[in-house]
N, C-alpha and C positions, 0 to 999 in steps of 0.2 A: 504490499497501499501505498503510494506514493503521497508523504506528511508534508502540507505546505501551510507555513505560517501569515494571518495576515492581521496586520496594522496598523494604525496611521494613530496621530493626533485625534483633538476630539473635536467633533464635528467635522469629520472631511472623507465624511460616507462612508465605513465601517460595512456599515447596515444593510445597508445599499448591494454594496458587494458583495457581502455575502450569500444576499438572497439570492442574488445573479450568480451565486455559484454554486447554490443546491439546486435552479432549475435547471444546469449544466445536467446533476445528476451527481455531482461534489456530497459526500455528508461533510454535517457542520456541526462546528461548533465552539457555543459563543460564552466569554471567559464573566462578561456583562449578566447572562442570566444565569448562566452558575451563580453568582452574587446573588443576585432576582434570588434565586429559589435557596439560595444559604439563610439568605434575609427571611425567609418561613419554616428551616429547617433547625439544621446545624450547629449555624454561626448564629442564633437567637441568644441560643445561654448566653455563651463568651463575650459576644459585644454589646448585652443590656449590664452586664457584671461593670465590664471596663466603661461602657458608655451611657451611666445613668439617668433616666427619661426619652432612650430612644422605643425603648420596647410598648407597643401598642396596638391590641386589638389581634395579638399572637404572635406576632414580628415585628422586626425591627422595622422600625420608621426611620426612611431611608430622607427625609427631610427634615428631620432630626437630627440625624446622624449629620447632618451634611452640617449643619448649624452651627456642631460643635466642630466641628473640622476648620473648617475657612478662619485662616489665618493660625494656624498652630498646627503648623508640618508635623512636630515629635509627636502630634495626634494622629498627625495620617499615619506614623511611621507603627505606629503603634494597633493600629487596624490593619494594618497590611498586613502585623506579624503574627493576627487573628484568622486573617480571610484566602492569604494565599498560600498554605500550606493547603486549606480545604479544595479551592479551585482548582489547584495540583493535582489533589488526586482525584477530582472528578473526569480533569481530562486525563489522566494515565488512564480510566475506564472505557472513557467516552473511546479513545484509541484502539484499547485491545478493543472490545465490542465491535469496532469498526475493523477492524481489520479480519476479525473473527468472521463477520457476515460476508467478507471478499470484496469489500468497497476496491476502485481498483484508486480512487482522489480522497482526503480530508480535511476539510480548510480550518484553521485552528482560527478562530476572529481571537486576539490578545491587547488590549491596547497596552500597555505595558509590557508588552514582547523581549524589546530591545534593555528597558530600561530594571527589568527583575531577572535580568543575564540569559534570556534562554533564543537569542537570535542563535545558538546552531545547532539546539535540538530540531531542525527540521529539512528536510531534505529541501526547503528552497523558502524566503520570502515575499511575499505583494508588498505593499506601502500602499497607503490610499495619500491621497495629496490635493489642497486647494488653493488658489488664493488666500491670503490673509483672512484680507477682508471681507471677504466669501464664507473662509470660518468662524469667524467674527460677529458673524449674524448670524448664520445657521445655529452658533451655540446660544448664543442671548433669546433665541425661540421659543426655547428648551423651560419646561417647568422651571420655576422655583431658581433659574439661572440666574447669575449677578455678574458685575465684571469684575467685585473680590473674587468671590470663587471659582468664578474665570482667569481668572489671575494665579491661582491658587495653583490649577490642572496643569494650565499650560507647562509654569514652576515646575512640575514634579513631571516633566516629559521634555525629550527630547527634540530638537527644534524639529520640524518638514526636511527639510536639508536636511539635516544626519540621516534621517530616518532611510530617508531616497538613495543616498548616498552607499546606507549598510545592507539595504534591498538589494533580492535578483532584477525582483521586477518592481515596479511603479503605477499608479491607476493616477490618472490627471481626472480627476469629479467635477469638477469646472465643466466639462464636458456637460451633453444630450445624455438622458441616458438611455439610449439606442446607441452611444459612441463609450459610454461606459462598457455596456453591456459586451459592447466588439471589443473593448479591453480586454475584459475579462474571458471572453473565449477565446482570444488569441495564446493568454497565459492558462486558462485550462487547457489548451494544444499541447502547449509547450509540455506544462507537465504531465500529459499523455507521455510525451515525444520520449521523456527521461526516464520513465516509468519501463515504456521497454527499452532504452536501450538497458538499463537498470538489470533488465528482470533478461536478458540474451545472454 
């Protein structure tokens, strides 16, 4: 099975690209979705203990949690020390299941792939990118997003240029949806060819 890492800074189109890969038949994994599930499951206990007041209606309230993180990078590191091991465990389970099912290509959407030292864990890495003004516009459309919160997030991510320099493929999401789909199709084909070469 060919394992493609997918990453990119906030609001650069990762979710759209992930769905395009899914439409082509790839098995897909989303770290963001894993976190969402964990905040309703096994992460509830340790997160609510470390961040009092975030447990509401049986799950971690992400808005309340975000409010405790803005402007406090040390608290973000504390949260990551709790959540990241759980996310990686889920990712390994997904990878094992996808391989066992006979999947040819699996795509792993990991926003902090490079920042968490996972760049070499995949057969190749694709990065999404867009104009910084467009990135900011998209980000600030998100519920509960503020300038301060966005700056906190960006301060903990590699720049778009750094990610593009490190990645094997780059996907320009400034373009039309059809153009983005074509870029994804080209990468999917390249990954298929690399897998075929490795298998022969």
